[in-house]
N, C-alpha and C positions, 0 to 999 in steps of 0.2 A: 504493500500500500504506500509506504514511504517512498519507494523507488518510483512508483507511478506519479505521485505528487511532485517528485523532483523533476521528472521529465516534462510534466505538464507545465511546471513553473518555468523551466528552461525554454520550452516552446513559446510560452506567453511572452517572456522577455525578448526572444528573437522577433516575434511579431511586432512588439511595441517598438523595437529598434528600427524595424523596417518602416513602420508607419511614421516614425519621427523623421524619416528621410524623404526628400522630394523625389518621387519616381518619375523623373523627367526623361523618359526614353525618347530618343530623338535622332536626327541627323544634322550635322553641322560641318562647316568648312572654315578654316582659319588660313589667311593668306597674306603674303608680303609681295607686293607688285612694285619692282624697282622702276619700271617704265613710267608708271603713274605717280610714283613717290607716295604710295599709300599702303596702309595695313588695314585689314578688315576681317570681320567674322560674321557669319550668317547662320541661321538655324530655322528649323521647322519641326513641329512636334504635335502630338495629340496631348497637349498639356496647356492649361491656361497661362497666358502671359509668360511664355517660355523665355522670351528675350530678357526679362528682368532677372532671370536666374543664371542663364547660360553665357551671355555675351559680355566680354570685358575687353577694352582696348584703350590705349593711351598713346598720344603722339610722342615720339621720341623714346618710346619704351617697347611696346609690343602689343600682342593680342592673346586672349585666352578664351577657350570654350570649355566649360565644365558641365558634364551631363551624366546620364545614367542615374544612379541614386545620388542626386546632386549634393555636393558640398560647395555652396556658393563662395566660401572663403578662398578657394583655389584661385578665384578671379583677382581680388585685390592683393592677396598675398603673392600670387605669381607675378603680378605687375610690380609689386614692391621689390621682389628679389631681382627681377630683370632691371629695374630702375637703378639698383645698386651695382650693376655690372655683371650679374650672373647671366649665363647663357640660358636659352629656353630649356636645354637639356638638364642643366644643373638645377634650375629653378623647379622643374617638375620632379626631378629625382628627390630633392629635399622635401617637397611637400608630400610625396608618396611615402617616404620613409617615416614621416611623423603621423601618418594617417592609419589608424587601426582597421579602417574599412576600405583600404586601397583596392581590394579585389572586386568591389562593386562600382568603382569609379571609371569614368571615361573622360579623359582630359587631353586637350591639345593646346600647344603654345607656339608662338612664332615671335622672335625678337627682331630688333631693327638691324642686327648684323646678319640677318637672313638664316638664322638657326631655327630649326623646327624640331619639336618634340611631341610625342603622342603616346598615350597609354590607354589600353583597353583591358580592364580587369578581367580575370578568368571567371568571375561570377556575374558578369554583365549578361543580361538575358539575350539569348540568341533571337534572330541572327545579329551578331555583333562583330565589329571589326573596324579596321582603318587602313588607310594607305597614305603615304606622304612622299614628298619629292622636293629636292633642292636643286635648282638649276641656275643658269647665268642670269635669268630675268627675275629671279625671286625664289620663293618657296611657298609650299602650301601643304595642308594635311586635311583629309576628309575622314570623318568618323561617324559611326552610326551604331545604334543598338535597338533591340526589339523590332527589327525590320522584317518585312515579309520575305525578302530574299537576301542572300549573302553577296549579291552583286551590286548593291546600292552604292557603296563607297567608291567602287571602280567606275561606275557610271558617272558619279560626281566628278571624279578626276578627269575623265574624258571630256566632259562638258566644259569644265574649267579651262582645260588646255586648248580647246578648240573654239572658244568664244573670244571675240575681240571687243574693244571698247574700254570703258572705265572699269576699275576693279569692281564696282557695284554691279555692273552688267555680268561679269564673270561669276561673281558669287551667286547672283540670282539664277543664272543658268545652271549652276551646280545643284542648287536646291530643286529646281524644276526637273532636272534629270533624275534626281533621287526619287521624287514623287512619281515620275513616269515609270520608274523601275519597280514600283510597289510601295515604297516609303514605309512609314510606321504601320505595323500590322494592325494597330487600333484605329487608324484613320488619321485625320488632321484637325487641328484646332487653332494653332497660333504660329506666327513666324516673325522673324526680325532680322535686321541688317544694321551693322555698325561699322563705319569706315572713318579712319582718321589719317592725318598726314604723317609721313615718316619723320620729317623734320619739323619740330615745333616752331611756331612763329613767335612765341612769347605771349601770345594771346590765345589761351586755351579754347575760348569760345569760337575762334576762327579755325581751329584745327580739327574740329569734328565735322566732317563733310556730309555724312549721312548717318542719321540715328533714327531709324524707323521701326515701329512695332505694330503688329496686328495681334492683339491679345486674345480675341475670341471671334472666329469667323468660319463660315461654312467652307470658304475657299481662300484660306489665308495667303497662299502664294499668289493667286490672281490679284488679291487686294494689295499685297506687298508690291507687286509689279506696278500697279496703278500709282501707289504712293511714291515709288522710285521715280516715275515719270514726272509727277508733280514736283518732287524735290529737285529734280534736275532743272526744271523751268525756274523755280524760285532761286536756285543757286545763281543762274544767269541774271535774274532780276536783282539779286543782291549785289552782284558785281557791277551791274548797270548803275545802281544807286551809288556805289562807291565811286565810279567814274564821274557821275554827275556832281557829286560833292566837291570834286576838285576841278569842275568845269571842263571835263573831257567829254563834250556832248556827243561827238561822233562815236566814240568808244561806248558810251552809254547806250546809244541807239542800237549799236550792233548787238550788244548783250540783250537788250529788250526785245529785239527782233527775233533772236534765237529762242528766247523764252516763249514768245508767241507761237513759234513754229512747233515747239515741243508740246505746248499745252494750249491749243487754240480754243477759243470760245470762252475762256475765263476773262471776265471784265477787268480784273486787276492787271492782267497781262497786256491789255489793250489801252487802258486808261493812262498809265504813266508814260508809255511811249508817246501817246497822243499829246499829253501835256508837254513833254520834252520837245516834240516836233513844233508844236504851236509856239512854244516859248522861244525857240531858236529861229523863227521866221518861216518854218515849213508848214504853214497853216493849211494849205490845200491837201498836203499829205496826211495831216492829222484828221481831216474831216471824216473820212470813211470809218476810222477807228472810233471817234467820238460818237458817230451815229450808231454803231453797233453796241457800244457801251450803254448809251442812253435808252436804246430800245429794250435792253435787258433789264435795266433798273434806273429809274429817273433820279435816284438818290445820289448817283455819281455827279449829276449836275449841281446838286447842292454842295457836294464836297468841293467841286471846282471853284465855286464862289468864295470859298474860305481860303484858297491858296494864295491869292495876291497879298493878303494881310501878313503872311509869314514868309514872303519872298519866294514862293514856289511857283508863281505864275505872274506874268507882267501885269502891272496896274494900268491896263489899257482897256478902257470902257468899250471901244469899238470892237476890239478883239473878243472880249468877253461876250458882247452881244452877238457877234458872229457865231461863236461856238454854242451859246445857249439857244440859238435859233434852231439848232439841230435836235433839240429835245422834242419828242413827239407830243402832240396834244393829248391830254387825258381823255380816255374814253368816257362818254356820258351814258 
């Protein structure tokens, strides 16, 4: 009887230990892209808000993905060790050595010296595995657990290597390839991407290029791709604003035009380029854009009226009247 109670208690303790851990079975990719000067990490899982647990990256340091029975401290501690000069391999080795549950962890790290390290514990739920590669253009590692097939991580590698564009495009392609290969055996729920610059600018808020999360969605990767497109457009808008601040009007218009092409139909993307055009004497070029904006929402016309007072539009009554004449009459 005592022996039975002992094994019952032991089993209960084991179950409680497992419950206390976040079972974030997932697939992820961590990568360093020399050509773009960026480090990034991306993830998808059947787990709520997986990005808040798995993804970690810091400009000038590296990136970490911590998953399976997640121990979130691998993220900040891994970055801290790499910040002090430890390679990705030494950082991961040290954390695993001090973790009594290393056999259920799956962790990947990349540092700014292009070192890559990955661990898949022997007790990670199958299908589980990883593949990594260091090459002249960078380094990356793909890892997954609780997958439908053991071919997921290799499919991610192939997609990453065969995709061109920004690092965010390559990371997203890897996630989509994993899903196409079967993905998480439980299905899908959330996804996230985090990309930072390799070289810090001294302004941390400018070093985070993409930080996007889909916490709960029927098609998280489809939604993540949409958000990546929107983020790309706003990155160009922000650069345009920067040029405009230092009176580089033509450069600003170029960035604004690129944003409009990426995300057409958004009034924000049309309004500010139209304002810049009209302010710099290109009034007739601005007219079609103002028309489209005002048709979508008359409130943009009210915003326009406020700009001259803060130096964002000429104090020219004739010009203002010309632009406001484009506002459609209210329907009766």
